VEXKE-294953 format. One record per residue (C-alpha): residue in three letters; x, y, z. Coordinates in steps of 0.05 Angstrom, whole numbers, plus 32768, in hexadecimal, padded with zeros to 4 digits. Each point is the difference from the previous one (the first is absolute). Last residue first. Layout:
code;u;v;w
ALA;X;Y;Z
...
***
This chain:
code;u;v;w
UNK;801E;7934;8642
UNK;7FDA;7FD6;7FCE
UNK;7FDF;8017;7FCB
UNK;7FB3;7FFC;7FFD
UNK;7FD7;7FDA;7FD0
UNK;7FB4;8015;8008
UNK;7FCE;7FCC;800A
UNK;7FE1;7FC0;7FDE
UNK;8036;7FD2;801E
UNK;803F;7FF5;7FD8
UNK;8018;7FB2;801C
UNK;803B;7FE5;8030
UNK;7FEB;803C;802F
UNK;8029;8039;8022
UNK;803D;7FFF;7FD8
UNK;7FE3;8028;7FC5
UNK;7FE5;802D;802D
UNK;7FB2;8006;8014
UNK;7FCD;803C;8008
UNK;7FBB;800A;801F
UNK;7FDC;8049;7FFC
UNK;7FD2;7FFE;803D
UNK;7FC8;8032;7FFE
UNK;7FE1;8017;8047
UNK;8003;804F;7FE3
UNK;8022;802C;8033
UNK;8026;7FC5;8021
UNK;801E;7FE8;7FC2
UNK;8019;7FC0;8007
UNK;803A;7FE2;7FDB
UNK;8011;7FB9;7FEE
UNK;8031;7FCD;7FFA
UNK;7FFC;7FB0;7FE9
UNK;802A;7FC9;8014
UNK;7FE7;7FBC;7FEA
UNK;7FF9;7FC1;8019
UNK;8002;7FBA;7FE8
UNK;802A;800E;7FC2
UNK;803B;7FD8;8017
UNK;8025;803B;7FFA
UNK;7FD4;8021;802D
UNK;7FFE;7FCE;8037
UNK;804A;7FF7;7FFD
UNK;800B;8049;800D
UNK;7FCD;7FF9;8039
UNK;802C;7FD0;801D
UNK;8041;801D;7FF8
UNK;7FE8;803E;801A
UNK;8037;803F;8008
UNK;7FFD;800F;7FBC
UNK;7FBD;7FE9;7FDF
UNK;7FE0;802F;8038
UNK;802E;803D;7FF4
UNK;7FF0;7FFB;7FBC
UNK;7FB5;8012;800C
UNK;8015;802A;803F
UNK;802B;8035;7FCB
UNK;7FC4;8001;7FCE
UNK;7FD1;8012;803E
UNK;8034;8031;8014
UNK;7FFE;801B;7FB8
UNK;7FBD;800A;8006
UNK;8006;802A;8042
UNK;8035;8029;7FE6
UNK;7FD7;800D;7FC4
UNK;7FC9;8018;8031
UNK;8033;802E;8028
UNK;8012;801E;7FBE
UNK;7FB7;8019;7FED
UNK;7FF5;8015;8048
UNK;8039;802D;8004
UNK;7FFE;8016;7FB9
UNK;7FB2;801B;8012
UNK;8019;801B;8045
UNK;8031;802F;7FD4
UNK;8047;7FEE;8003
UNK;8035;8026;800E
UNK;800E;7FD8;8043
UNK;8007;7FC3;7FD8
UNK;8048;8016;7FE0
UNK;8026;7FCD;8024
UNK;7FC6;7FC9;7FF6
UNK;8016;7FFA;7FAF
UNK;804A;7FE9;801C
UNK;7FDE;7FD0;8032
UNK;7FDA;7FDC;7FD1
UNK;7FD3;7FDE;8037
UNK;7FF5;7FB4;7FF5
UNK;8039;7FEF;8032
UNK;7FDA;802E;8029
UNK;7FCF;7FD0;8013
UNK;802B;7FD2;8025
UNK;8021;803F;8027
UNK;7FB6;800E;801E
UNK;7FF9;7FB8;8018
UNK;804E;8004;801F
UNK;7FEE;8040;8020
UNK;7FB9;7FF2;8019
UNK;8016;7FE4;803F
UNK;802A;803F;8010
UNK;7FB8;802B;800B
UNK;8019;8040;801B
UNK;7FE1;8022;7FBB
UNK;802C;802B;7FDD
UNK;804A;7FF3;8023
UNK;7FE9;7FB5;8005
UNK;7FEA;7FF7;7FBC
UNK;8041;8023;7FE9
UNK;8009;8044;7FE3
UNK;8019;8013;7FBE
UNK;7FC8;8032;7FF7
UNK;7FEF;7FE3;7FB6
UNK;800F;7FB4;8013
UNK;7FD1;8008;803B
UNK;7FCB;8019;7FD3
UNK;7FFE;7FC6;7FCF
UNK;8001;7FC6;8038
UNK;7FC6;8024;801F
UNK;7FDC;8008;7FC5
UNK;8010;7FB6;7FF3
UNK;7FE2;7FF2;804A
UNK;7FC5;802C;7FF7
UNK;7FED;7FDD;7FC4
UNK;7FD1;8037;7FD9
UNK;7FF5;7FD5;7FC0
UNK;8004;7FB0;800F
UNK;802C;7FC5;8004
UNK;7FE2;7FB3;7FF4
UNK;8030;7FC8;7FFA
UNK;7FD3;7FC1;7FE9
UNK;8014;7FBD;8007
UNK;7FD4;7FD0;7FD7
UNK;7FF2;7FB3;8003
UNK;7FF7;7FF6;804B
UNK;800B;7FB9;801A
UNK;8000;8002;804E
UNK;8042;7FE0;8002
UNK;802D;8020;7FC9
UNK;7FD6;803D;7FF3
UNK;7FEC;801C;8040
UNK;803E;7FDC;8029
UNK;802C;8027;7FCE
UNK;7FE1;8044;800C
UNK;7FFA;7FF9;8049
UNK;8051;7FF2;7FFC
UNK;8003;8033;7FCE
UNK;7FE4;8038;8030
UNK;8032;7FE6;8038
UNK;8042;800A;7FD4
UNK;7FE1;8040;7FE3
UNK;7FDB;800B;7FCC
UNK;7FE9;804B;7FF5
UNK;7FB9;801F;7FFE
UNK;800A;8045;8016
UNK;7FE7;7FEF;8044
UNK;7FFA;7FBE;8007
UNK;7FC1;7FD4;7FF2
UNK;7FFC;7FB6;7FEF
UNK;7FBF;7FE9;7FEC
UNK;7FF2;7FBA;7FF3
UNK;7FBD;7FF8;7FD3
UNK;7FC4;7FE1;7FEC
UNK;7FF1;7FEA;804F
UNK;7FC5;802B;800C
UNK;7FE5;8028;7FC0
UNK;801E;8025;7FD4
UNK;7FEB;8049;7FD6
UNK;8046;800F;7FEF
UNK;7FFA;8048;801D
UNK;7FDE;7FE4;803D
UNK;8033;7FC0;800D
UNK;803F;802B;7FF0
UNK;7FF2;8035;8038
UNK;8024;8036;7FE9
UNK;7FE7;8044;801E
UNK;8022;7FEA;8041
UNK;8045;8003;7FE4
UNK;8024;7FBE;8018
UNK;8018;7FFE;7FB9
UNK;7FF4;7FC2;7FD8
UNK;801A;7FB9;7FF2
UNK;7FC3;7FD3;7FE9
UNK;800F;7FB8;7FFD
UNK;7FCC;7FD6;7FCF
UNK;7FC2;7FD5;7FFD
UNK;7FFE;7FED;804B
UNK;7FF2;7FB6;8014
UNK;7FF6;8007;804A
UNK;7FE5;7FC5;802A
UNK;7FC2;7FE7;8029
UNK;7FEC;803A;801A
UNK;7FEB;801C;7FB3
UNK;7FBE;7FED;7FF5
UNK;7FE9;8012;8049
UNK;801D;804F;7FF9
UNK;7FE5;7FFB;7FB5
UNK;7FBB;7FEF;8019
UNK;8000;803C;802D
UNK;8022;802C;7FCA
UNK;7FC1;7FF4;7FD2
UNK;8021;801F;7FC3
UNK;7FE4;802F;7FD6
UNK;802C;801B;7FC6
UNK;800E;8044;7FF4
UNK;7FDD;802D;7FCD
UNK;8018;803F;8018
UNK;8022;8012;7FB8
UNK;8045;800B;801D
UNK;8001;7FCC;8030
UNK;7FE1;7FC5;7FC9
UNK;8033;801D;7FD7
UNK;8034;7FEB;8034
UNK;7FE1;7FC1;8002
UNK;8003;7FEC;7FBE
UNK;8051;8015;7FFA
UNK;800E;7FDB;803B
UNK;7FD9;7FBF;7FE6
UNK;8021;8007;7FBC
UNK;803F;7FFD;8023
UNK;7FEA;7FBF;8024
UNK;7FF3;7FE1;7FB8
UNK;8048;8013;7FE6
UNK;801E;7FE6;803E
UNK;7FD6;7FBB;7FF4
UNK;7FCB;7FE3;8028
UNK;7FDE;7FC3;8004
UNK;8027;7FE7;803A
UNK;7FE5;8038;8029
UNK;7FBE;7FF4;7FF2
UNK;8005;7FBC;8016
UNK;8018;8015;803D
UNK;7FD1;8034;800A
UNK;800B;804C;7FEF
UNK;7FB5;8021;8010
UNK;7FC5;800B;7FDF
UNK;7FF2;7FB6;7FF4
UNK;7FB7;7FF9;7FDB
UNK;7FC9;7FD6;8019
UNK;7FEB;802F;8039
UNK;7FC3;7FF3;8028
UNK;7FD3;8026;802B
UNK;7FBA;7FDD;8007
UNK;7FCB;8014;7FD6
UNK;7FC0;7FCB;8012
UNK;8006;8014;804B
UNK;7FF5;804F;7FEE
UNK;7FF7;8019;804E
UNK;8042;7FF2;8006
UNK;8018;8034;7FDB
UNK;8022;8003;7FB8
UNK;8046;8025;7FFF
UNK;801F;7FD0;7FCA
UNK;7FE9;7FD2;7FCF
UNK;801F;7FD8;7FCD
UNK;7FDD;7FE2;7FC4
UNK;8025;7FD2;7FCD
UNK;7FE8;7FFB;7FBC
UNK;7FF9;7FC8;7FD7
UNK;7FC0;800F;7FE1
UNK;7FD3;7FD4;8013
UNK;8019;8000;8051
UNK;7FFB;804E;7FFA
UNK;7FB5;8005;7FE2
UNK;7FE8;7FC8;8033
UNK;8018;8008;8046
UNK;8023;8040;8002
UNK;7FD5;801F;7FCE
UNK;7FBF;7FED;8024
UNK;8024;801A;8040
UNK;800D;8049;7FE2
UNK;7FBC;8001;7FE3
UNK;7FDC;7FED;803E
UNK;8024;8032;802E
UNK;7FF7;8031;7FCF
UNK;7FB6;7FF8;8005
UNK;8006;7FFE;804B
UNK;801A;8040;8008
UNK;8049;800F;801A
UNK;800C;8029;8039
UNK;803F;801E;8023
UNK;8033;7FF2;7FC4
UNK;804A;801E;8007
UNK;801E;7FBF;8000
UNK;7FCC;7FDF;7FD4
UNK;8034;7FE9;7FC9
UNK;7FE8;7FD5;7FC5
UNK;803B;7FE5;7FE7
UNK;7FFB;7FD6;7FBE
UNK;8030;7FD1;7FD7
UNK;7FFE;7FF0;7FB7
UNK;7FFA;7FC0;7FE8
UNK;7FC1;8015;7FD0
UNK;8007;804B;7FFC
UNK;7FE4;8026;8035
UNK;7FCC;8036;7FD5
UNK;7FC6;7FD6;801B
UNK;800A;801B;8040
UNK;800D;8048;7FF1
UNK;7FB6;7FF7;7FE0
UNK;7FE8;7FE5;803E
UNK;801E;8033;802B
UNK;7FE1;8036;7FD4
UNK;7FBA;7FE9;7FFE
UNK;7FFD;7FF5;804B
UNK;8018;8040;8016
UNK;7FBC;801E;800C
UNK;7FF2;7FC1;802F
UNK;8026;802B;8030
UNK;804B;7FF6;8011
UNK;8010;8030;8035
UNK;804D;800E;800D
UNK;8010;7FF1;7FBD
UNK;8018;7FBC;7FE7
UNK;804B;7FFC;7FED
UNK;8000;7FCC;7FBE
UNK;8048;7FEA;7FF8
UNK;8015;7FD5;7FBE
UNK;803A;7FDC;8015
UNK;8034;7FEC;7FD0
UNK;8030;7FC8;8021
UNK;8048;8006;7FF5
UNK;801C;7FE8;803C
UNK;8012;8047;8017
UNK;7FB6;801B;7FF6
UNK;7FE3;8025;7FCA
UNK;7FC1;8029;800C
UNK;7FCB;8015;7FCD
UNK;7FDD;8038;802A
UNK;7FB1;8009;7FFC
UNK;7FE3;8035;802E
UNK;7FB9;7FFF;8007
UNK;7FC2;801A;7FDE
UNK;8020;802E;7FCB
UNK;7FD1;7FED;7FBD
UNK;7FC9;7FE1;8018
UNK;7FF8;8029;8047
UNK;8007;803F;7FCC
UNK;7FC7;7FEC;7FDC
UNK;7FD3;7FEF;803E
UNK;8013;8042;801D
UNK;7FF1;8022;7FC0
UNK;7FC0;7FE1;7FFB
UNK;7FF0;800F;804D
UNK;800F;804B;7FEF
UNK;7FD2;8003;7FC9
UNK;7FC5;7FDE;802F
UNK;8013;8034;802A
UNK;7FF7;8039;7FD2
UNK;7FC4;7FDE;7FE8
UNK;7FDF;8000;804B
UNK;8016;8048;8017
UNK;7FE0;8015;7FB3
UNK;7FBE;7FE3;801B
UNK;8001;8020;8041
UNK;8011;8042;7FED
UNK;7FD5;8006;7FBF
UNK;8001;7FEF;7FBF
UNK;802C;8026;7FC9
UNK;802E;8028;8035
UNK;800A;7FC7;8025
UNK;800D;7FD1;7FC7
UNK;8031;802F;7FEC
UNK;8024;8011;8036
UNK;8004;7FB2;8015
UNK;801A;7FED;7FBD
UNK;8032;8033;8004
UNK;801B;7FE6;8042
UNK;7FFF;7FB9;7FE8
UNK;802B;800C;7FC3
UNK;802A;8029;8027
UNK;8018;7FD1;8031
UNK;800B;7FBD;7FD5
UNK;8019;8034;7FC4
UNK;803C;801D;801F
UNK;800B;802A;803F
UNK;800E;8043;7FD0
UNK;7FC4;8002;7FED
UNK;7FDB;8006;8045
UNK;8033;8034;8013
UNK;7FEE;8028;7FBE
UNK;7FB0;7FF9;8019
UNK;8012;801C;803F
UNK;802A;803A;7FE6
UNK;7FC2;8010;7FD3
UNK;7FD9;800F;803A
UNK;7FB6;7FDC;8006
UNK;7FFB;8016;8055
UNK;8020;8047;7FF8
UNK;7FCC;8008;7FC5
UNK;7FC6;7FE2;8022
UNK;8013;802E;803A
UNK;7FFB;803C;7FCE
UNK;7FBB;7FEE;7FE5
UNK;7FE4;7FF9;8042
UNK;8011;8040;8012
UNK;7FE3;8020;7FC8
UNK;7FC0;7FD0;8002
UNK;7FF5;8023;8045
UNK;8006;8045;7FDF
UNK;7FCE;7FE8;7FCA
UNK;7FD0;7FEA;8034
UNK;7FF8;8043;8016
UNK;7FFF;800F;8044
UNK;7FC8;802D;801E
UNK;7FD5;7FC3;8016
UNK;8030;7FFE;803A
UNK;7FE9;803E;801B
UNK;7FB7;7FE2;8006
UNK;8016;7FC7;801F
UNK;801C;802A;803A
UNK;7FF5;7FD4;8040
UNK;7FEA;7FBD;7FF0
UNK;8028;7FF0;7FC7
UNK;803C;802D;8014
UNK;8002;7FDB;804B
UNK;7FFE;7FBA;7FE0
UNK;802E;8005;7FC5
UNK;8031;802C;8028
UNK;8006;7FD1;8034
UNK;8007;7FC4;7FD0
UNK;8036;8026;7FE1
UNK;8023;800E;8046
UNK;7FFB;7FB4;8008
UNK;802B;7FF9;7FC5
UNK;8036;8030;8008
UNK;8005;7FEC;804D
UNK;801B;7FBF;7FD8
UNK;8045;801A;8000
UNK;8030;8026;7FD2
UNK;7FD5;801B;7FC8
UNK;801D;802B;7FCA
UNK;7FC6;800B;7FD5
UNK;801E;7FD7;7FCC
UNK;7FF8;7FCA;803B
UNK;7FB5;800E;800B
UNK;7FF0;8006;7FB3
UNK;801F;7FB9;7FF9
UNK;7FD8;7FEA;8037
UNK;7FBF;8024;7FEA
UNK;8007;7FDD;7FB0
UNK;8017;7FC7;801C
UNK;7FC7;7FEA;802E
UNK;7FF9;7FD2;803F
UNK;7FC6;7FE0;8002
UNK;7FB5;8010;801F
UNK;7FBE;7FE4;7FE8
UNK;7FCA;8038;7FF9
UNK;7FE1;8022;8041
UNK;7FBE;7FFA;801E
UNK;8016;8006;804B
UNK;8003;7FB4;8012
UNK;8015;7FEA;7FC1
UNK;8036;8038;8005
UNK;8015;7FEB;8043
UNK;800F;7FB0;7FF0
UNK;8024;801C;7FC2
UNK;802E;802D;8031
UNK;800A;7FC0;802C
UNK;8014;7FD8;7FC2
UNK;802F;8033;7FDF
UNK;8023;800B;8048
UNK;800E;7FAB;7FFE
UNK;8012;8000;7FBB
UNK;802B;8035;8011
UNK;8025;7FDE;8041
UNK;800E;7FC7;7FD3
UNK;8022;8025;7FC8
UNK;8027;8022;802E
UNK;801F;8037;7FD6
UNK;804C;8009;7FEC
UNK;8021;8046;7FFF
UNK;8020;801A;7FC6
UNK;800F;803E;8020
UNK;7FED;8022;7FB3
UNK;7FC4;7FDA;8003
UNK;7FFD;7FEC;7FB5
UNK;8003;7FAD;800B
UNK;7FD8;8002;8045
UNK;7FC6;801F;7FD2
UNK;8000;7FCB;7FCF
UNK;8007;7FC3;8036
UNK;7FC6;801E;802B
UNK;7FD8;8014;7FBC
UNK;7FFE;7FAE;7FF5
UNK;7FF7;7FF0;803E
UNK;7FC2;802D;8003
UNK;7FE7;7FEE;7FBB
UNK;8006;7FB6;8014
UNK;7FE0;800C;8043
UNK;7FC8;8021;7FD9
UNK;7FF1;7FCC;7FD4
UNK;8002;7FC4;8030
UNK;7FD3;8029;8034
UNK;7FD5;8012;7FCA
UNK;7FF6;7FB6;7FE1
UNK;7FF7;7FE1;804B
UNK;7FCC;8033;8012
UNK;7FDB;7FF7;7FBA
UNK;8002;7FB0;800B
UNK;7FE6;800A;8044
UNK;7FBD;8033;7FF2
UNK;7FF2;7FCE;7FC7
UNK;7FF0;7FCD;8035
UNK;7FC3;8022;8017
UNK;7FF5;7FFA;8046
UNK;8027;803C;801B
UNK;7FCC;8028;7FD5
UNK;7FDC;801A;803B
UNK;803D;8023;801B
UNK;7FEE;803D;7FD0
UNK;803E;802C;8008
UNK;7FFA;804E;8016
UNK;8002;8037;7FCF
UNK;8011;8047;8012
UNK;7FEE;803E;7FDE
UNK;7FC7;8005;8023
UNK;8036;800C;8040
UNK;8012;8042;7FDE
UNK;7FB3;8012;7FFD
UNK;7FFE;7FF8;804C
UNK;8043;802C;800B
UNK;7FD8;8037;7FD8
UNK;7FFD;801D;7FB6
UNK;8026;7FCA;7FDD
UNK;8020;8015;7FC6
UNK;801E;7FBA;7FD2
UNK;8047;8017;7FE6
UNK;7FFE;8014;7FB3
UNK;8043;8010;7FED
UNK;7FF8;8034;7FC5
UNK;7FFF;7FF6;7FB2
UNK;7FB0;7FF4;8007
UNK;7FFD;8043;802E
UNK;8007;8021;7FBC
UNK;8044;8028;7FF7
UNK;7FF2;803E;7FD9
UNK;802D;800E;7FC0
UNK;7FC8;7FEE;7FDA
UNK;7FD9;8044;8019
UNK;800B;801C;803F
UNK;8041;802D;8012
UNK;7FE8;7FFC;8049
UNK;8005;7FB8;7FFE
UNK;8045;8001;7FDE
UNK;8018;802A;803C
UNK;7FE6;7FCD;8038
UNK;8017;7FC5;7FD4
UNK;804D;8025;8000
UNK;7FF6;800B;8049
UNK;7FEC;7FB4;8010
UNK;803A;7FE9;7FCF
UNK;803A;8029;801F
UNK;7FE8;7FE5;8046
UNK;8005;7FBE;7FE8
UNK;8043;8009;7FD9
UNK;801B;8021;8048
UNK;7FEA;7FC2;801B
UNK;8017;7FD2;7FD2
UNK;804F;8026;8003
UNK;7FFF;7FF1;804C
UNK;8017;8036;802C
UNK;8042;7FF0;802A
UNK;8027;8019;7FC2
UNK;8035;7FD3;7FEB
UNK;7FE4;7FF7;7FB4
UNK;7FF2;8053;8003
UNK;8049;8007;800E
UNK;801B;7FCD;7FCF
UNK;7FD5;8019;7FBC
UNK;7FFB;7FBE;7FD9
UNK;7FC9;7FD9;8027
UNK;7FD2;804F;800B
UNK;8007;7FFE;7FAE
UNK;7FE2;7FC1;7FF2
UNK;7FCA;800C;803D
UNK;7FF4;8041;7FDF
UNK;7FF1;7FE5;7FB9
UNK;7FD8;7FCF;8010
UNK;7FCE;802E;8028
UNK;8008;8036;7FCC
UNK;7FE3;7FCD;7FCD
UNK;7FCB;7FE8;8026
UNK;7FE2;8044;8016
UNK;8001;8013;7FBD
UNK;7FE3;7FBE;7FED
UNK;7FC4;800A;802E
UNK;7FEF;8049;7FE1
UNK;800C;7FE6;7FB5
UNK;7FCC;7FBF;8010
UNK;801D;7FD2;7FC9
UNK;7FCD;7FDD;7FE8
UNK;8017;7FE9;7FB0
UNK;8042;7FF3;8014
UNK;7FE5;7FD3;8042
UNK;7FE2;7FD5;7FD0
UNK;8040;7FE9;7FDF
UNK;801E;7FF4;804C
UNK;7FC0;7FD8;8012
UNK;800D;7FDA;7FBE
UNK;8043;7FED;801F
UNK;7FE9;7FEE;8046
UNK;7FBF;7FD9;7FE9
UNK;7FC0;800E;7FE7
UNK;7FB9;7FCD;7FF9
UNK;7FD9;8034;802D
UNK;8022;7FF2;803B
UNK;8049;7FF5;8005
UNK;8032;7FC8;7FEE
UNK;804A;8003;8011
UNK;7FF1;8006;804B
UNK;801E;8036;802A
UNK;7FBF;8029;8018
UNK;800B;8029;803A
UNK;7FF0;803A;7FE1
UNK;7FBD;7FE6;7FE7
UNK;7FFD;8008;7FB3
UNK;7FE1;8038;7FD5
UNK;8028;8036;8022
UNK;8019;8020;7FC3
UNK;8020;8046;801F
UNK;8044;7FFB;7FE4
UNK;8023;7FE4;803A
UNK;7FC8;7FCA;800B
UNK;8012;7FE6;7FB8
UNK;8046;7FFF;800F
UNK;7FF4;7FD9;8049
UNK;7FF3;7FBE;7FDA
UNK;803B;8001;7FD4
UNK;802D;8019;802D
UNK;7FED;7FDB;8042
UNK;7FFE;7FBF;7FD2
UNK;8048;800F;7FE7
UNK;8016;8000;804C
UNK;7FD8;7FC7;801B
UNK;801D;7FD7;7FC7
UNK;804B;8014;8010
UNK;7FF0;7FEF;804B
UNK;7FE6;7FC3;7FF0
UNK;8037;7FEB;7FCD
UNK;802D;800E;803A
UNK;7FDA;7FCA;8029
UNK;7FFA;7FCE;7FC7
UNK;804B;8005;7FED
UNK;8012;7FF7;804D
UNK;7FD9;7FB8;7FFF
UNK;7FCF;7FFC;8034
UNK;8020;7FC0;8030
UNK;800D;8034;803F
UNK;7FB5;8016;8005
UNK;7FEC;7FB4;800A
UNK;8021;8004;8045
UNK;7FC2;802D;8012
UNK;7FDC;7FBB;800F
UNK;801B;8006;8044
UNK;7FC6;7FD5;8023
UNK;7FE8;803E;8020
UNK;8002;802C;7FCE
UNK;7FD4;7FCE;7FD9
UNK;7FD3;7FFC;803C
UNK;7FF7;804C;7FFF
UNK;7FF7;8003;7FB5
UNK;7FC7;7FC7;800A
UNK;7FE1;8031;802E
UNK;8003;8040;7FD4
UNK;7FE0;7FCF;7FC9
UNK;7FBB;7FF7;802F
UNK;7FF9;8050;8011
UNK;800A;800A;7FB6
UNK;7FCA;7FC8;7FE7
UNK;7FD9;8026;803D
UNK;8001;8038;7FDA
UNK;7FED;7FDE;7FC0
UNK;7FBA;7FEE;8019
UNK;7FFA;804C;8017
UNK;8014;8011;7FB6
UNK;7FC4;7FD8;7FE3
UNK;7FF3;7FC1;7FDC
UNK;8034;7FD2;800F
UNK;8018;7FF8;7FBA
UNK;7FF8;8047;7FEC
UNK;802A;8018;8030
UNK;8030;7FCC;7FF1
UNK;8009;8016;7FBC
UNK;8008;8046;800B
UNK;8033;7FF4;8046
UNK;802E;7FDA;7FC8
UNK;7FFA;8030;7FCB
UNK;8019;8034;8030
UNK;8033;7FD5;8021
UNK;803E;8022;7FD7
UNK;7FE4;8045;8012
UNK;8010;7FF0;8049
UNK;7FDA;801C;803D
UNK;8033;800E;8037
UNK;8047;7FFC;8014
UNK;803B;8027;8008
UNK;8048;7FDC;7FFA
UNK;803E;802A;8019
UNK;8015;7FF2;8049
UNK;7FE5;7FB5;7FF9
UNK;7FF5;7FDC;803D
UNK;7FB3;8008;8003
UNK;7FD6;8007;803B
UNK;7FF4;8051;8001
UNK;7FFE;8007;7FB6
UNK;7FD0;7FC9;7FFB
UNK;7FCF;8029;8036
UNK;800B;8041;7FE8
UNK;8011;8005;7FB7
UNK;7FDF;7FC1;7FE7
UNK;7FC7;800B;8030
UNK;7FF8;804D;7FDF
UNK;8007;7FE4;7FB7
UNK;7FCB;7FC9;8006
UNK;7FCE;802D;801F
UNK;8013;8036;7FC5
UNK;7FEC;7FD1;7FD1
UNK;7FBF;7FE5;8021
UNK;7FF1;804B;7FFF
UNK;7FF6;7FF9;7FB1
UNK;7FCB;7FC8;800C
UNK;801B;7FC4;7FD7
UNK;7FF5;7FF5;7FB2
UNK;8048;7FE8;8003
UNK;801A;803D;7FD0
UNK;7FDF;8030;802C
UNK;8019;7FE6;8045
UNK;8046;7FFF;7FD6
UNK;7FFA;804A;7FEB
UNK;7FED;801A;8049
UNK;803D;7FDC;801F
UNK;802B;8019;7FC5
UNK;7FE2;804C;800C
UNK;801C;8000;8047
UNK;803D;7FD5;7FF6
UNK;8029;803C;7FDE
UNK;7FF2;802C;802E
UNK;8005;7FD6;803D
UNK;8044;7FDF;7FE6
UNK;801C;804F;7FF9
UNK;7FE8;800F;8045
UNK;8023;7FC6;8024
UNK;803C;800B;7FD8
UNK;7FFF;8049;8022
UNK;7FEF;7FDE;803E
UNK;8036;7FCF;7FFD
UNK;8037;8035;7FF4
UNK;7FF4;8027;8031
UNK;7FF1;7FC0;8033
UNK;8046;7FDF;7FF1
UNK;801F;8017;803E
UNK;7FBC;7FF2;802D
UNK;8006;7FBB;7FE1
UNK;8043;7FF4;8004
UNK;8003;8011;804E
UNK;7FBF;7FD2;800C
UNK;8031;7FBF;7FE3
***
């Protein structure tokens, strides 16, 4: 870790310098806007850099006095009667924050909607542009750190822009416009952008030189001191110490102090956690900052700020985003910015006061352009209305009110869309049709079912028709709110009984004694189910199962319950003769359960004597109603049969596996030998197409051989007790095509009729 800090030091020094240049006027501006001593803003900035920066686990966040807290500071100073009493509240707020971090309260950061976080970033960008345009043009009526929409003198952000047009200071405007142009050009020229010298430092240097030249020019071009940075200047160390204010602990018996402390702690913690999430999103390295550690760091910083006379501290998005844009690598930049604030304010305050405010405004305008980029707006628009509307509402609300009010409005909008989404898509609903013919509405509950889902679940329960069947599946659920449990219990015991609705429950844990798992429908092939089936219905079950396999909406079965239920005997619906290919498991591709079929698998799905014996048992003894012969595309056995004919080799010669000879020979009876003689000249597409056609012909031949070689099965077909159906499974799509021949069943089934082979 030490090597990382050392390796990144040059870039972090550049970033720290840029952040210092931005933070200096903001510290003073926030203090001025808060009706607090000017030096209290500097103290907060120094503590935010040195103390909070050292303790924080974030490499990108920069803390200091926040413009979003100015209204709070003004109100609390007025309510408590003095700035010294206010400092006590700041100290207590810091202790509360330390406790919040200790109790892991930072977890709430995970619940901030991303649309609000991105709205915060874009809004800060818009505010920087709108608020800094007047300063860039030399109109400094409002403090530089003031970000609220409403300003002093019954003005607001937009009216200030209008007033700026009539109060442009030519010299300051010239410096501001040159600064913006230089910064934008710097980013577009590769060798300048990769230069070790940070662009803001060059801009500040150029601004100071231009200011001095314009002062010599005199007249209306000269930049007055009111348009320059105004750091308090002390004549000695004792004079500097007089700038410090200390807390008045005599007010600890005043209950207002504690209310103020709670308010400050909550506001600064919320702002910190929101900014931390926002900064992590724009961090090029996508690092994750620990929120609980950040709360502790902020708390220690606020205790120090209260003791030394500083404003409340929180993570500040403007400084943090400037830090990232300047190429920060580690949190050393935050500490360096704090050292520069402390050193320059104490040692060279006079030199700092040569910096034009319009230069710093230009830096902030360019930062705002990066935060409020059209690319971000386009991205949020592409994510749909549930994301875009909370985003744009957050942006507009922050711009037209202030940071905290706007965030609360944005959070409210996001919660509304979350509730609306819960109403529309709170849970997965599937209508399932089982082998016994039962239609069951399966409602799959989410992992966490809070009270927010009550309205949607209640509407779903009302949709169950009279005499219907409902399955509430909590298999993936870890928590169910007591309100939801009461709703389910009331529906099961009262409403369902009155409306003749059967309610099945699955996956409910032992901690819900009123809701014991119980399945009231048959989801496997029992004696009763089998006796009510016909060949046509079994075919429909297979067709429906393959559709579910294709769409991914497979029936949910309690296999453990099926194991117990089928232990008393087996009552299969069908016998499936398929290839031994590992890609063609019949139970899966037809979405079947335990005991639903007799599965016979042999290479090339051919009907040899032992295979026929198994099929006779499945139909004549076990009662299966259908025989399905399933071939598939890209069958290895069929490909081998075709290749051996074209190469004029035997199985033994080609593979050394002598026991395969009779099997391959039987498959070869479905091959047109004359056609295969020229297969060496076919393309791969032609070979594949012909092999698949042979597989289909092989299925048709097997269907015929079943009746020819088994009098038992032939008699069952003739009496209509069973039917023989063919199928081809496409291994690339999972789709199955069914067909029959005129002699495979006594009735025409709803599938393709194929000629026999």
